[in-house]
N, C-alpha and C positions, 0 to 999 in steps of 0.2 A: 508413506509420508505424512505426521500430523504437525498442524502447524497454529502457535499459540500467539495469537496476537495482542501486546501491550501498549500504553505509555497513554492512550486516553483520557478524555478532560476537560474541565469548562477551562476557558480560557477569554481575555476581551481581545475584540478585535485589535489586529495589529501584533496578537502576543504570538508565539512560539509552541510548536510544541513536539514533541520528535516519539514518532510508533516503534515499536521491534514487535518482529517476526522470527518467534525462534521453532528453526523447524528440527524435527527426531527424526530418524530415519534415515534408509541410502541414499547414496547419490545425490545430496542434496548442490552440490556444486556443478550437479550434473545439466541442471537446469533453469530458465530463465522464472524468475519471478514475477507477478503483479503486484502492485493495491489496487481495488476499488474502493469505491465507495456505492450509500444507499442513505439516499432519505427518504424519512415516511412521505409515504405516496408516491416515489419516484421509482424507477427502477433503478436498478444495480449498477454504476457506472465506470469507466474504467478512468483510473488515474493517472497510473504510472506501471514504467515496466525496466527492468533490467535482465539483461544476457546472461547467462552463466558467468562469463567470466568479469561480471561488473565493464565492458569495454561501451558498451553502448547501453543507453539509457533513449527512452519516451516518454512524452509528457500530454497530458490532455492537454488542451489551450487554456482553460482555467486556471490551471496549477503551475502554468512556464514561469521560470520568473521566480518562483515562491518558493518552490516544494522542490526537493532534494531527494532522489532516489540512490541507496546507495547498499553493498552487501558487504561481509565479512563470513567470506565461505569456511573459514579454519574456527569459528565461532554458531556456522550452520543458524548465520542471521538474516534475517534485511530488514531495512530501516528506511523510516519513511520522515526526516528533517520537516518541515511545516512550518512555513515565517508569513509573517504578516495575515499571517489568517483571517477571516470574515467572514460575519456568517451565514456568506449561504456555502463556504464549507463544513459547516454540523451537518452530520450522518453516522455514520456506523461507518469506520474503516477495515478493510478485510485485506489479509493476503492469501493468495494462492497462488499454485505453481503451474505455469504454464508447462500443458504438454502437446500443442502439436492446433496452428491455425492461427490466425489474423489475432495479434499483440494486442487490438480492442477489441475485443469480444470477449465480451462471458466466458461464451461458450468453447473456446479454445482452452479451459482451466480448468483441472480439478485442485482436491486438497483442499480446500479452502476451510481459513481459521473461523473461531467462533465471530468475528469482530470486535472492537474494539472502542466503544464511542466519544466521538470528539463535537464538542458545542462551543460555537460562539456567540458570545454575548454582543451587541451593539453598542 
């Protein structure tokens, strides 16, 4: 599976962005997917995950109520709609395939995308 993330950019606080993660390869619809982010000098942290069917989603407390993860299995794409962005959301955002283990853990994911930069100005 290869992942291509896009949709990042520069936005003012309170603004919105929608990230996309397009997957190539087989069996995308069989996997749960996740979004993580990494700010300069910080560890990569969990943002959100969505089950293979799209029926279950989990969010980090820091983004709950502002971000929405979704997927379109027909298009092999997972999305992250980000509303009411804050300067502390500034980071490189990565999508990844969940292959086993704790959904909040970086180690539970493989096949990471290249990341897309999100910068929120105050």
